C-alpha positions as CSV (number, residue, x, y, z in Angstrom):
1,M,-14.5,-5.8,18.1
2,P,-12.8,-2.5,19.1
3,R,-9.4,-4.2,18.8
4,L,-10.4,-5.4,15.3
5,Q,-11.6,-2.0,14.4
6,V,-8.3,-0.3,15.2
7,L,-6.3,-3.1,13.5
8,L,-8.4,-2.7,10.3
9,A,-8.0,1.1,10.4
10,A,-4.1,0.6,10.7
11,L,-4.1,-1.7,7.8
12,C,-6.1,0.8,5.7
13,F,-3.7,3.6,6.7
14,G,-0.8,1.5,5.5
15,T,-2.1,1.3,2.0
16,T,-1.8,5.1,1.3
17,G,1.8,5.2,-0.1
18,T,1.3,2.1,-2.2
19,A,-1.9,3.5,-3.7
20,Q,-0.1,6.6,-4.7
21,A,2.8,4.7,-6.2
22,L,0.3,2.6,-8.3
23,G,-1.5,5.7,-9.6
24,P,-0.7,7.6,-12.7
25,D,2.9,8.6,-13.2
26,G,2.0,12.2,-13.9
27,A,0.0,12.8,-10.7
28,S,1.6,15.5,-8.5
29,P,2.0,14.4,-5.0
30,L,0.6,17.7,-3.8
31,T,-2.6,17.4,-5.7
32,V,-3.0,13.7,-4.7
33,G,-2.9,14.8,-1.0
34,A,-5.3,17.6,-1.6
35,V,-7.8,15.5,-3.4
36,R,-7.5,12.8,-0.7
37,V,-8.4,15.2,2.0
38,A,-11.2,16.8,0.0
39,L,-12.9,13.4,-0.7
40,G,-12.2,12.2,2.8
41,A,-13.7,15.2,4.4
42,A,-16.8,15.0,2.3
43,L,-17.3,11.4,3.3
44,L,-16.6,12.1,7.0
45,L,-19.2,14.9,6.9
46,L,-21.6,12.6,5.3
47,A,-21.0,10.0,8.0
48,V,-21.6,12.6,10.8
49,R,-24.8,13.7,9.1
50,L,-26.0,10.1,8.9
51,A,-25.0,9.1,12.4
52,A,-27.6,9.2,15.1
53,G,-26.7,10.9,18.4
54,S,-27.0,13.9,20.7
55,A,-27.0,17.5,19.5
56,P,-23.6,18.5,18.2
57,R,-21.2,20.4,20.3
58,R,-19.6,23.5,18.9
59,L,-15.9,22.9,18.3
60,A,-13.4,25.4,19.8
61,R,-12.0,27.5,17.0
62,R,-8.3,27.7,18.0
63,P,-7.6,24.0,18.3
64,L,-9.7,23.2,15.3
65,A,-7.7,25.7,13.2
66,V,-4.5,24.1,14.5
67,G,-5.9,20.6,13.7
68,G,-6.8,21.7,10.2
69,L,-3.2,23.0,9.6
70,G,-1.8,19.7,10.8
71,V,-4.1,17.8,8.4
72,A,-3.0,20.1,5.4
73,G,0.7,20.0,6.4
74,Y,0.8,16.2,6.7
75,Q,-0.7,15.6,3.2
76,L,1.7,18.0,1.6
77,C,4.8,16.6,3.3
78,F,3.9,12.9,3.3
79,F,2.9,12.4,-0.4
80,T,5.9,14.3,-1.5
81,A,8.2,12.4,0.8
82,V,6.8,9.0,-0.4
83,H,7.4,10.2,-4.0
84,A,10.9,11.2,-3.3
85,T,12.2,8.3,-1.0
86,G,9.8,5.3,-1.4
87,V,6.8,4.0,0.5
88,A,8.6,2.0,3.2
89,V,11.2,4.6,4.3
90,G,8.8,7.6,3.9
91,T,6.0,6.0,5.9
92,V,8.2,4.7,8.7
93,A,10.1,8.0,9.0
94,A,6.9,10.0,9.2
95,L,5.3,7.7,11.7
96,G,8.5,7.1,13.8
97,S,9.2,10.8,14.2
98,A,5.6,11.7,15.3
99,P,5.8,10.5,18.8
100,A,8.9,12.5,19.4
101,F,7.3,15.7,18.1
102,A,4.1,15.0,20.0
103,G,6.1,14.6,23.2
104,L,7.9,17.9,22.7
105,G,4.7,19.6,21.8
106,G,3.0,18.4,24.9
107,W,6.0,19.5,27.0
108,L,5.9,23.0,25.5
109,V,2.2,23.6,25.2
110,D,0.7,21.6,28.0
111,R,3.7,21.5,30.4
112,T,3.4,17.7,30.4
113,K,6.9,16.4,30.9
114,P,7.5,13.2,28.8
115,G,8.6,10.1,30.6
116,S,11.3,7.5,30.1
117,A,9.5,5.6,27.4
118,W,9.2,8.7,25.3
119,A,13.0,9.4,25.7
120,V,13.9,5.7,24.7
121,A,11.5,5.8,21.7
122,T,12.8,9.2,20.6
123,A,16.4,8.0,20.7
124,L,15.7,4.8,18.7
125,A,13.6,6.7,16.1
126,A,16.2,9.4,15.7
127,V,19.0,6.7,15.0
128,G,16.7,4.9,12.7
129,V,15.9,8.0,10.7
130,A,19.6,8.9,10.5
131,L,20.4,5.4,9.1
132,M,17.7,5.7,6.5
133,A,19.0,9.1,5.4
134,L,22.6,8.0,5.1
135,S,21.8,4.5,3.6
136,G,22.8,5.6,0.1
137,S,21.4,5.2,-3.4
138,A,21.0,1.4,-3.1
139,A,18.1,2.1,-0.8
140,E,16.7,4.8,-3.0
141,V,16.6,7.1,0.0
142,S,16.9,10.9,-0.5
143,V,17.8,13.3,2.3
144,P,15.1,15.8,1.2
145,G,12.6,13.0,1.2
146,V,13.4,12.0,4.7
147,A,13.3,15.7,5.7
148,L,9.8,15.9,4.2
149,A,8.8,12.8,6.1
150,L,9.9,14.4,9.3
151,G,7.8,17.4,8.4
152,A,4.9,15.0,8.1
153,G,5.6,13.6,11.5
154,A,5.6,17.1,13.0
155,S,2.3,17.9,11.2
156,Y,0.8,14.7,12.6
157,A,1.9,15.7,16.1
158,V,0.3,19.1,15.7
159,F,-2.9,17.4,14.6
160,T,-2.8,14.9,17.5
161,L,-2.4,17.5,20.1
162,A,-5.1,19.7,18.7
163,S,-7.5,16.8,18.5
164,K,-6.7,15.9,22.0
165,R,-7.6,19.4,23.1
166,L,-10.8,19.2,21.2
167,L,-11.8,15.8,22.7
168,E,-11.1,17.2,26.2
169,T,-13.9,19.7,25.6
170,G,-16.3,16.7,25.2
171,A,-16.6,16.9,21.4
172,A,-17.4,13.6,19.7
173,V,-14.5,11.9,18.0
174,D,-16.2,11.7,14.6
175,R,-17.2,15.4,14.6
176,V,-13.5,16.3,15.6
177,M,-12.2,14.3,12.6
178,A,-14.7,15.7,10.2
179,G,-14.1,19.3,11.4
180,A,-10.3,19.1,11.2
181,F,-10.4,17.4,7.7
182,T,-12.9,19.9,6.4
183,L,-10.7,22.8,7.4
184,G,-7.6,21.0,6.0
185,A,-9.5,20.6,2.7
186,L,-10.3,24.3,2.6
187,L,-6.6,25.1,3.3
188,L,-5.6,22.9,0.3
189,V,-8.0,24.5,-2.2
190,P,-5.2,26.6,-3.7
191,V,-3.3,23.4,-4.5
192,L,-6.4,22.1,-6.4
193,I,-6.7,25.4,-8.3
194,V,-3.1,25.8,-9.2
195,G,-2.1,22.2,-9.6
196,D,-2.6,19.9,-12.6
197,L,-5.6,17.6,-12.1
198,D,-5.5,15.9,-15.4
199,W,-4.6,12.7,-13.8
200,L,-8.1,12.5,-12.4
201,A,-9.5,12.0,-15.8
202,S,-7.7,8.6,-16.2
203,P,-9.2,5.4,-14.8
204,D,-6.1,4.8,-12.7
205,G,-6.2,8.3,-11.3
206,L,-9.8,8.2,-10.4
207,A,-9.5,4.8,-8.8
208,M,-6.6,6.1,-6.7
209,A,-8.5,9.2,-5.6
210,V,-11.6,7.2,-4.5
211,W,-9.5,4.7,-2.7
212,L,-7.5,7.3,-0.8
213,G,-10.6,9.3,0.1
214,A,-12.7,6.4,1.1
215,V,-10.5,3.7,2.6
216,P,-7.4,5.1,4.4
217,T,-9.3,8.3,5.2
218,A,-13.0,8.1,5.8
219,L,-13.4,4.5,6.6
220,A,-10.2,4.2,8.5
221,Y,-10.9,7.2,10.7
222,I,-14.4,5.9,11.6
223,L,-13.1,2.5,12.5
224,F,-10.2,4.1,14.5
225,A,-12.5,6.5,16.4
226,H,-14.9,3.8,17.4
227,G,-12.1,1.4,18.6
228,L,-10.4,4.3,20.5
229,R,-13.5,5.0,22.6
230,L,-13.3,1.6,24.3
231,L,-9.5,0.8,24.3
232,P,-6.7,2.2,26.5
233,A,-4.1,4.2,24.6
234,S,-1.3,1.6,25.1
235,Q,-3.4,-1.1,23.3
236,V,-4.4,1.3,20.5
237,A,-0.7,2.3,19.9
238,T,0.3,-1.4,19.8
239,L,-2.4,-2.2,17.3
240,T,-1.5,0.7,15.0
241,L,2.0,-0.6,14.6
242,A,0.4,-2.6,11.8
243,E,0.5,0.6,9.7
244,P,4.2,0.9,9.1
245,V,4.6,-2.8,8.9
246,T,1.8,-2.9,6.3
247,A,3.4,0.0,4.4
248,A,6.8,-1.7,4.4
249,A,5.4,-5.1,3.4
250,L,3.3,-3.6,0.5
251,G,6.3,-1.6,-0.7
252,A,8.4,-4.8,-0.9
253,I,5.8,-7.2,-2.2
254,V,3.7,-5.0,-4.5
255,L,6.2,-2.3,-5.6
256,G,9.4,-4.4,-5.5
257,E,11.2,-1.9,-3.2
258,R,14.5,-3.3,-1.9
259,P,16.0,-1.1,0.8
260,G,19.6,-1.8,1.5
261,A,20.8,-3.2,4.8
262,P,21.3,0.3,6.6
263,A,17.7,1.3,5.6
264,V,16.3,-2.0,6.9
265,A,18.1,-1.5,10.2
266,G,16.8,2.0,10.4
267,I,13.2,0.8,9.8
268,A,13.7,-1.8,12.5
269,L,15.0,0.8,15.0
270,V,12.0,3.1,14.3
271,I,9.6,0.2,14.8
272,A,11.4,-0.8,17.9
273,G,11.0,2.7,19.3
274,L,7.2,2.6,18.6
275,V,7.1,-0.8,20.4
276,V,8.8,0.7,23.5
277,L,6.3,3.7,23.4
278,A,3.3,1.3,23.1
279,L,4.4,-1.2,25.8
280,R,5.6,1.3,28.4
281,G,3.7,4.5,27.4
282,Q,0.6,4.0,29.6
283,R,2.7,3.5,32.7
284,D,5.1,6.5,32.6
285,D,4.7,8.3,29.4
286,P,1.8,10.8,28.8
287,V,2.7,11.2,25.1
288,P,-0.6,11.9,23.4
289,A,0.2,10.3,20.1
290,G,-1.6,7.1,20.8
291,E,-4.8,9.0,21.8
292,G,-5.2,10.8,18.4
293,A,-6.0,9.5,15.0
294,L,-3.4,8.5,12.5
295,P,-3.0,10.7,9.2
């Protein structure tokens, strides 16, 4: 059951970019990300309130603030990157770069030196991202879009490290997720105030918002958190490889995206790096990315 929960969560995460692409053409990527976080945070808070358990533990303010910044930064960068460079390339570049940023962050903040698995995964992901960025117009890849995807990967790493710090204090996973997303939603309020939300009035826009808030956010995080309680990090990382594979498959099947050969090779290298990190990470690599929750 825990393996199935993590796999289902990864499949839900993989639908994010495709859901945005199928939404209204006039929907701003920034407002889409802000609405997703707001609805997801509300549902996560509702889930925490309905869940039975021990008395809640007060979350440490500093890592909670950093986690909220990571949530907000990821939404702003990821949705804009997908809009600029496509679902497959944007998703894989964001996820592929996250372990590298997480390893560097852990090294600088926690003085935890990454192992050989992290080095190999980082090298493969870096080459893969470079291939995607240089693959040309046939793949519909833009350099600014890839740069934004890297920003999303860095934001995810910040969120993961902050979540790890909160979990080390004994806080429950669902409360950590709800707290970080609530703060992220508050940070994105200016986007909702300034941005154009007319797309929410259309049936397609409302359906997209409900899907993003309920499925790849609230439901997925609850499934992932329960699975993570009982599985080692290496198995969780392996199962979550279903997310970039799902995103790439949906981009090709549903949206008709056809990346060129260099972009396909780049995607394969990034996924290969993630496989190395998953298979060898538990033995010699303390990268915390597999222990957090995917954005």
